[in-house]
C-alpha positions as CSV (number, residue, x, y, z in Angstrom):
1,M,3.3,21.4,-9.3
2,Q,2.0,20.0,-6.1
3,D,-1.4,19.0,-4.8
4,I,-2.6,18.7,-1.2
5,V,-5.2,16.1,-0.2
6,R,-6.6,16.4,3.3
7,V,-7.5,13.2,5.3
8,D,-10.3,14.4,7.5
9,L,-10.3,12.6,10.9
10,S,-11.1,15.4,13.3
11,E,-8.2,16.1,15.6
12,R,-6.1,13.4,13.8
13,S,-6.5,15.0,10.4
14,Y,-3.4,15.4,8.2
15,D,-2.3,16.5,4.7
16,I,-0.9,14.4,1.9
17,V,1.4,16.6,-0.2
18,I,1.8,15.2,-3.7
19,G,4.2,16.3,-6.4
20,P,7.8,16.6,-7.5
21,G,10.3,18.0,-5.0
22,A,8.4,17.1,-1.8
23,I,11.5,15.5,-0.2
24,K,13.7,18.6,-0.8
25,Q,10.9,20.6,0.8
26,A,10.4,18.2,3.7
27,G,12.1,20.4,6.3
28,A,9.9,23.3,5.5
29,R,6.8,21.1,5.9
30,I,7.9,19.2,9.0
31,A,9.5,21.9,11.1
32,P,6.2,24.0,11.7
33,L,4.4,20.7,12.5
34,I,6.7,19.4,15.2
35,G,8.7,22.4,16.4
36,R,11.8,21.4,18.4
37,R,10.8,17.8,18.9
38,P,13.6,15.3,17.8
39,V,13.2,12.9,14.9
40,I,14.5,9.5,13.9
41,I,14.6,8.6,10.3
42,V,14.0,5.0,9.4
43,T,14.7,3.8,5.8
44,D,16.1,0.7,4.0
45,D,19.4,0.0,2.3
46,T,17.9,0.5,-1.2
47,V,16.3,3.8,-0.5
48,A,19.0,5.3,1.7
49,P,21.6,6.0,-1.0
50,L,19.0,7.4,-3.3
51,H,16.9,9.8,-1.1
52,L,18.4,9.9,2.5
53,P,21.0,12.7,1.7
54,S,18.3,15.0,0.3
55,L,16.0,14.4,3.3
56,E,18.8,14.9,5.8
57,A,19.8,18.2,4.1
58,A,16.2,19.4,4.0
59,L,15.8,18.7,7.7
60,E,19.1,20.3,8.6
61,S,18.3,23.5,6.7
62,A,15.0,23.8,8.6
63,G,16.7,23.3,12.0
64,V,14.9,19.9,12.6
65,R,16.6,18.1,15.5
66,R,17.8,14.6,15.0
67,N,18.1,11.8,17.6
68,G,21.1,10.0,16.0
69,P,21.7,8.8,12.5
70,A,19.1,7.2,10.3
71,I,18.3,3.6,11.1
72,I,18.7,1.6,7.9
73,L,16.8,-1.7,7.5
74,P,17.2,-4.5,4.9
75,A,15.0,-3.9,1.9
76,G,12.3,-6.4,1.1
77,E,8.9,-7.8,2.3
78,K,10.7,-10.2,4.8
79,T,11.7,-7.1,6.8
80,K,8.0,-6.8,7.9
81,S,8.6,-9.4,10.7
82,F,8.8,-9.7,14.5
83,A,12.6,-10.0,14.3
84,H,13.1,-6.7,12.5
85,L,10.4,-5.0,14.6
86,E,12.2,-6.1,17.8
87,A,15.6,-4.9,16.4
88,L,14.1,-1.5,15.5
89,L,12.4,-1.1,18.9
90,D,15.7,-2.0,20.6
91,E,17.6,0.6,18.6
92,M,15.0,3.3,19.3
93,L,14.8,2.6,23.1
94,G,18.6,2.4,23.2
95,R,18.6,6.0,22.0
96,G,16.5,7.1,24.9
97,I,13.4,8.0,22.9
98,E,10.7,10.1,24.6
99,R,7.0,10.6,23.8
100,S,8.0,13.7,22.0
101,T,10.1,11.7,19.5
102,V,8.8,11.7,15.9
103,L,9.6,8.8,13.6
104,I,10.0,9.5,9.8
105,A,9.4,6.5,7.5
106,L,11.4,7.0,4.3
107,G,10.7,4.2,1.9
108,G,8.1,1.9,0.4
109,G,5.2,0.1,2.0
110,V,7.4,-2.3,4.1
111,V,9.2,0.6,5.8
112,G,6.0,2.6,6.2
113,D,4.1,-0.3,7.7
114,L,6.9,-1.4,10.1
115,V,7.8,2.1,11.3
116,G,4.1,3.0,11.7
117,F,3.6,-0.1,13.9
118,A,6.7,0.7,15.9
119,A,5.4,4.2,16.4
120,A,2.0,2.8,17.5
121,I,3.4,0.6,20.2
122,S,6.5,2.6,21.4
123,L,5.8,4.4,24.7
124,R,2.1,3.8,24.0
125,G,2.2,5.9,20.9
126,L,4.6,8.2,19.0
127,D,3.9,10.5,16.1
128,F,5.3,9.5,12.7
129,I,5.5,10.9,9.3
130,Q,5.3,9.0,6.0
131,I,7.6,9.8,3.1
132,P,6.7,7.0,0.6
133,T,9.2,6.5,-2.2
134,T,7.2,3.9,-4.3
135,L,4.1,4.4,-6.3
136,L,2.3,1.6,-4.3
137,A,3.1,3.3,-1.0
138,Q,2.1,6.7,-2.3
139,V,-1.4,5.7,-3.4
140,D,-2.1,3.0,-0.8
141,S,-0.1,2.0,2.3
142,S,1.1,5.4,3.4
143,V,-2.5,6.7,3.7
144,G,-5.1,5.6,6.2
145,G,-3.1,4.5,9.2
146,K,-2.9,0.7,8.7
147,T,0.4,-0.5,10.1
148,G,1.8,-3.9,10.9
149,I,3.9,-6.9,10.1
150,N,3.6,-10.3,8.5
151,T,3.7,-13.7,10.2
152,R,4.1,-17.3,8.9
153,Q,0.3,-17.5,9.0
154,G,-0.4,-14.6,6.7
155,K,0.1,-11.0,5.7
156,N,-0.5,-8.0,8.0
157,L,-2.0,-10.2,10.7
158,V,-0.3,-8.3,13.5
159,G,-0.7,-4.5,13.5
160,S,-2.6,-1.4,14.6
161,F,-4.5,1.5,13.2
162,H,-2.1,4.5,13.8
163,Q,-2.5,7.6,11.5
164,P,0.6,9.6,10.4
165,R,0.9,13.3,11.1
166,L,1.9,14.1,7.5
167,V,2.4,12.3,4.2
168,L,4.9,13.6,1.6
169,A,4.5,11.8,-1.7
170,D,7.4,13.0,-3.9
171,T,6.5,11.9,-7.4
172,S,10.0,12.7,-8.6
173,A,11.4,10.0,-6.3
174,L,9.5,7.4,-8.5
175,A,12.1,8.0,-11.3
176,T,14.5,5.8,-9.3
177,L,12.1,2.8,-9.2
178,P,12.7,-0.2,-11.4
179,R,9.9,-0.5,-14.0
180,R,8.5,-3.6,-12.4
181,H,7.9,-1.8,-9.1
182,V,6.2,1.1,-10.9
183,L,3.8,-1.4,-12.6
184,A,3.2,-3.1,-9.2
185,G,2.2,0.3,-7.7
186,Y,0.1,1.1,-10.8
187,A,-2.1,-1.9,-10.0
188,E,-3.3,-0.1,-6.8
189,V,-4.0,3.0,-8.8
190,V,-6.3,1.0,-11.1
191,K,-8.0,-0.4,-8.1
192,Y,-9.6,3.0,-7.3
193,G,-11.2,3.1,-10.7
194,L,-12.4,-0.5,-10.5
195,I,-14.1,-0.1,-7.1
196,D,-16.2,3.1,-7.7
197,D,-14.9,5.4,-10.4
198,L,-15.5,4.2,-14.0
199,D,-14.4,7.6,-15.3
200,F,-11.0,7.3,-13.7
201,F,-10.6,3.8,-15.1
202,E,-11.4,5.0,-18.6
203,W,-8.9,7.9,-18.1
204,L,-6.3,5.3,-17.1
205,E,-7.0,3.2,-20.2
206,Q,-6.0,6.4,-22.2
207,H,-3.2,7.6,-20.0
208,G,-1.9,4.7,-18.0
209,T,1.1,4.3,-20.2
210,A,2.1,7.9,-19.5
211,V,1.6,7.4,-15.8
212,C,3.9,4.4,-15.8
213,A,6.4,6.2,-18.0
214,G,6.8,8.9,-15.4
215,D,5.0,11.8,-17.1
216,T,4.8,14.4,-14.4
217,E,1.3,15.7,-15.1
218,A,-0.2,12.2,-15.5
219,L,1.6,10.8,-12.5
220,V,0.5,13.7,-10.2
221,R,-3.1,13.3,-11.3
222,A,-3.1,9.6,-10.8
223,V,-1.6,9.8,-7.3
224,T,-3.9,12.7,-6.4
225,V,-7.1,11.0,-7.5
226,S,-6.0,7.8,-5.8
227,C,-5.2,9.5,-2.5
228,A,-8.4,11.6,-2.6
229,A,-10.4,8.4,-3.1
230,K,-8.7,6.7,-0.2
231,A,-8.9,9.8,2.0
232,A,-12.7,10.0,1.4
233,I,-13.2,6.4,2.3
234,V,-10.9,6.5,5.4
235,G,-12.7,9.7,6.6
236,Q,-16.0,7.8,6.5
237,D,-14.7,4.5,7.9
238,E,-11.3,4.7,9.6
239,R,-11.3,1.2,11.1
240,E,-12.8,-0.8,8.3
241,S,-16.2,-1.5,9.8
242,G,-17.9,-0.9,6.5
243,R,-17.1,1.0,3.3
244,R,-13.3,0.9,3.8
245,A,-13.4,-2.9,3.1
246,L,-13.8,-2.0,-0.6
247,L,-10.1,-1.0,-0.6
248,N,-9.4,-4.7,-0.2
249,F,-10.6,-5.4,-3.8
250,G,-8.3,-8.1,-5.2
251,H,-6.5,-8.5,-1.9
252,T,-8.2,-11.6,-0.5
253,F,-6.9,-13.5,-3.5
254,G,-3.7,-11.5,-3.8
255,H,-2.6,-12.1,-0.2
256,A,-3.1,-15.8,-0.6
257,L,-0.9,-15.7,-3.7
258,E,1.8,-13.8,-1.7
259,A,1.6,-16.3,1.2
260,A,2.0,-19.2,-1.2
261,V,5.2,-17.9,-2.6
262,G,6.6,-17.0,0.8
263,Y,6.6,-13.2,0.3
264,D,9.6,-13.4,-2.0
265,N,10.6,-11.5,-5.1
266,R,8.8,-13.9,-7.5
267,L,5.6,-12.0,-6.8
268,L,5.4,-8.4,-5.7
269,H,2.4,-7.2,-3.8
270,G,1.0,-5.1,-6.6
271,E,1.4,-8.0,-9.0
272,A,-0.5,-10.2,-6.6
273,V,-3.3,-7.6,-6.3
274,A,-3.5,-7.3,-10.1
275,L,-3.9,-11.1,-10.4
276,G,-6.4,-11.0,-7.5
277,M,-8.5,-8.3,-9.1
278,G,-8.8,-10.4,-12.2
279,M,-9.9,-13.3,-10.1
280,A,-12.4,-11.1,-8.2
281,F,-14.0,-10.2,-11.6
282,D,-13.9,-13.9,-12.6
283,L,-15.8,-14.8,-9.5
284,S,-18.2,-11.9,-10.0
285,A,-18.9,-13.1,-13.6
286,R,-19.3,-16.7,-12.5
287,L,-21.9,-15.6,-9.9
288,G,-23.7,-13.6,-12.6
289,L,-22.9,-10.2,-11.1
290,C,-21.1,-8.8,-14.1
291,T,-20.3,-9.9,-17.6
292,G,-17.3,-11.9,-18.7
293,Q,-16.5,-9.0,-21.1
294,E,-15.8,-6.7,-18.2
295,A,-13.3,-9.2,-16.7
296,I,-11.6,-9.4,-20.1
297,R,-11.5,-5.6,-20.3
298,V,-9.7,-5.3,-17.0
299,R,-7.2,-8.0,-17.9
300,R,-6.6,-6.4,-21.3
301,H,-5.7,-3.2,-19.6
302,F,-3.2,-4.9,-17.2
303,E,-1.7,-6.8,-20.2
304,A,-1.3,-3.5,-22.1
305,I,0.6,-2.0,-19.2
306,G,2.7,-5.1,-18.6
307,L,1.2,-6.5,-15.4
308,P,0.7,-10.3,-15.0
309,T,-2.8,-11.6,-15.7
310,K,-2.1,-15.4,-15.4
311,L,-0.6,-17.4,-12.6
312,G,1.6,-19.2,-15.1
313,Q,3.5,-15.9,-15.5
314,V,4.9,-16.3,-12.0
315,E,8.0,-18.4,-12.4
316,G,9.0,-21.3,-10.3
317,V,5.7,-21.8,-8.4
318,E,3.5,-24.9,-8.3
319,W,0.1,-23.4,-7.5
320,D,-2.4,-25.5,-5.5
321,T,-6.1,-24.6,-5.0
322,V,-6.3,-26.3,-1.6
323,E,-3.3,-24.4,-0.3
324,L,-4.6,-21.1,-1.6
325,L,-8.0,-21.7,0.0
326,G,-6.2,-22.4,3.3
327,H,-4.4,-19.1,3.1
328,M,-7.6,-17.3,2.3
329,A,-9.3,-18.9,5.4
330,K,-6.6,-17.2,7.5
331,D,-7.3,-13.7,6.1
332,K,-7.7,-11.1,8.8
333,K,-11.1,-10.2,7.3
334,V,-12.6,-13.6,8.0
335,Q,-15.7,-13.3,10.3
336,D,-17.4,-16.3,11.9
337,G,-15.3,-18.5,9.7
338,K,-16.5,-16.9,6.5
339,I,-14.3,-15.1,4.1
340,T,-15.3,-11.5,3.1
341,F,-14.9,-10.9,-0.6
342,V,-15.0,-7.7,-2.5
343,L,-16.9,-8.4,-5.8
344,A,-18.1,-6.2,-8.7
345,R,-21.4,-5.6,-10.5
346,G,-19.3,-4.0,-13.1
347,I,-16.3,-1.7,-13.4
348,G,-16.7,1.0,-10.8
349,R,-19.4,-0.9,-8.9
350,A,-17.7,-2.9,-6.2
351,F,-19.3,-4.2,-3.0
352,T,-18.6,-6.5,-0.1
353,A,-20.1,-10.0,0.1
354,R,-20.0,-12.9,2.5
355,D,-21.6,-16.4,2.3
356,I,-20.0,-17.0,-1.0
357,D,-20.1,-20.8,-1.9
358,S,-16.6,-22.1,-1.4
359,A,-17.1,-24.4,-4.4
360,E,-17.5,-21.3,-6.6
361,V,-14.2,-19.8,-5.2
362,A,-12.5,-23.1,-5.7
363,A,-13.7,-23.2,-9.3
364,V,-12.2,-19.8,-10.0
365,L,-8.9,-20.9,-8.4
366,D,-8.9,-24.2,-10.3
367,A,-9.3,-22.3,-13.6
368,A,-6.5,-19.9,-12.6
369,V,-4.2,-22.7,-11.5
């Protein structure tokens, strides 16, 4: 039971293969694509014992050449840094990589973003393949070519657009995820319903529990619909000059929350996005764009699934409106000193907006704090 979604970008088009068993079939998918070119697998110390042996066996059985053993990074958001990027590049260059070398990112969004960026800047560009092992990475970060690292000033402020050659989203790999990480990924699934697909959101209200419980059919459908939605948007606007900005729904608030906690385990990215989407609906309602009932409906769904809906649910954090506004002002989507927001005229009716009165934003943050 596998679906294939095509990301249509002319000569840089690629497939997203979605379904159980994709890692065991990786060799058969990758070998025809790259031929005799050598690969380097990059993963992290959480994913490696779970999925690396299966991937290595699949590549070996298909005759895929390897340039040395897998490179294993520390797990966690703090690995998306200059220090770990430098260490990865040093290791790759020390192995004598050539422009024919293909990188394989096996892991969640951190590994995918870091490896993709390393591929973009090594020898002025290497091919890479995404094998996302978290729900969040399967429906969001592995698709669309955004790569990069974090800095002290904010999230993903250093990076590049660099599309993968192939994405293998093995839904059976999600069975190894802690439930908290499944829920964090689910927030990004809900995002696609909230921005422009009311029918999908209503389906999630009925089947979201099954998705998060790992039901194969529900999970494959949720990932496929999400990837198809993102693929369609990326195909229209690869470098986020217009419509692709809708995919940032909840992220302007969410990234500020992540920066405020220092990108540590107190707040996962998907949890921050869930909180941020709630705030985006609050701001939309405050501006008279949608009803307060719609904001309540979104939060009710997150609560039913088990995602946080209030800042007070994040333990050990003293939230501060001024600090959060400062982080938002450093967001990479700021233009001419003005923050770009994604707001909603209702569920499934998102749009981008600028020139939002900072006092209105501060009022939403004050209420949340």
